[in-house]
C-alpha positions as a printed Julia matrix, in Angstrom:
140×3 Matrix{Float64}:
 121.78   76.92  106.73
 119.62   76.54  103.63
 118.93   79.67  101.6
 115.11   79.54  101.96
 115.47   79.44  105.75
 117.91   82.37  105.69
 115.49   84.35  103.49
 112.6    83.46  105.78
 114.52   84.66  108.85
 115.66   87.84  107.1
 112.12   88.64  105.97
 110.73   88.16  109.47
 113.62   90.15  110.95
 112.88   93.05  108.62
 109.19   92.92  109.49
 109.86   92.68  113.23
 112.28   95.63  113.05
 109.79   97.66  111.02
 107.19   97.44  113.8
 109.26   99.24  116.5
 110.47  101.64  113.81
 106.87  102.66  113.14
 106.0   102.69  116.84
 108.94  104.87  117.87
 108.29  107.18  114.93
 104.67  107.55  116.02
 105.75  108.23  119.61
 108.16  110.92  118.43
 105.63  112.47  116.08
 102.43  112.34  118.11
 103.34  112.02  121.81
 106.71  113.76  122.05
 106.88  116.29  119.2
 109.67  118.86  118.99
 109.31  121.34  121.82
 107.72  118.84  124.18
 110.4   119.73  126.73
 111.1   117.29  129.52
 108.0   115.17  128.78
 108.56  111.44  128.71
 106.73  108.28  127.79
 107.38  104.93  129.42
 110.3   106.54  131.24
 112.1   107.72  128.1
 112.47  111.31  126.89
 112.15  112.45  123.29
 115.91  112.19  122.78
 116.05  108.7   124.25
 113.18  107.58  122.0
 115.09  109.16  119.12
 118.09  107.02  119.98
 115.95  103.87  120.06
 114.47  104.88  116.7
 117.96  105.4   115.22
 119.31  102.06  116.47
 116.29  100.18  115.13
 116.68  102.01  111.8
 120.33  100.98  111.64
 119.47   97.34  112.34
 116.7    97.41  109.72
 119.1    98.94  107.21
 121.61   96.13  107.78
 118.92   93.45  107.39
 117.68   95.01  104.14
 121.23   95.31  102.74
 121.94   91.64  103.55
 118.6    90.71  101.97
 119.48   92.61   98.77
 122.96   91.07   98.65
 121.51   87.57   98.93
 119.09   88.39   96.1
 121.64   90.2    93.89
 121.69   87.49   91.21
 117.89   87.46   90.95
 117.72   91.28   90.9
 120.37   91.44   88.18
 118.66   88.78   86.04
 115.26   90.43   86.37
 116.6    93.92   85.71
 118.76   93.08   82.69
 116.32   90.58   81.22
 116.61   89.45   77.61
 116.23   92.78   75.76
 112.46   92.79   75.26
 110.26   95.81   76.06
 109.53   94.56   79.59
 113.27   94.33   80.25
 113.77   97.88   79.01
 111.03   99.11   81.36
 112.61   97.23   84.27
 115.99   98.79   83.47
 114.4   102.23   83.38
 112.7   101.66   86.75
 115.95  100.3    88.2
 117.83  103.37   86.94
 115.18  105.64   88.46
 115.34  103.77   91.79
 119.13  103.95   91.84
 118.98  107.67   91.08
 116.52  108.18   93.96
 118.78  106.25   96.33
 121.87  108.24   95.29
 120.05  111.58   95.57
 118.73  110.59   99.02
 122.23  109.64  100.18
 123.67  112.87   98.78
 121.03  114.96  100.57
 121.61  113.04  103.8
 125.36  113.64  103.63
 124.81  117.31  102.76
 122.46  118.03  105.67
 123.94  115.72  108.32
 125.39  117.74  111.18
 129.15  117.7   111.42
 130.28  117.35  115.03
 133.01  119.7   116.15
 133.67  118.43  119.63
 130.0   118.3   120.58
 127.47  115.45  120.5
 124.69  117.71  119.22
 126.71  118.72  116.15
 127.04  122.25  117.46
 130.58  123.21  118.35
 131.86  125.97  120.61
 132.01  128.42  117.72
 128.28  128.19  117.04
 127.45  128.84  120.7
 129.87  131.73  120.82
 128.32  133.26  117.7
 124.98  133.32  119.52
 126.58  134.91  122.58
 126.15  131.87  124.83
 128.64  130.94  127.51
 130.43  127.63  127.78
 129.65  125.16  130.58
 132.35  126.68  132.8
 130.73  130.09  132.48
 133.54  131.51  130.35
 133.55  132.78  126.82
 135.39  130.51  124.4
């Protein structure tokens, strides 16, 4: 397939994935905020909408990464430039953007829940520390 067609399809894919990303985010924020209990919208609970939001985000991430890979040569040429002042500014902005991306990834890794035998990231030890019983009604 020709590169312009691939770029066209990737751009539309990113846009079309962004729309449900915004919609599910709005549903989670406005209609089913934290503490909304067993409320649902269109037959899905807050957690189910959260799963849809996460899957769409993952798909959008993949599309954007592929898009950036296909444009790597152009990005490199524009960023490195020919040594003039505009090139230096572009390098500074690129360095700032890369720093923001790395800090965001580091924060994400630092705050992401670590699952210890539980889907919600909260293992038996955490429940026991709060004095809760396990599903079988026994203390761990």
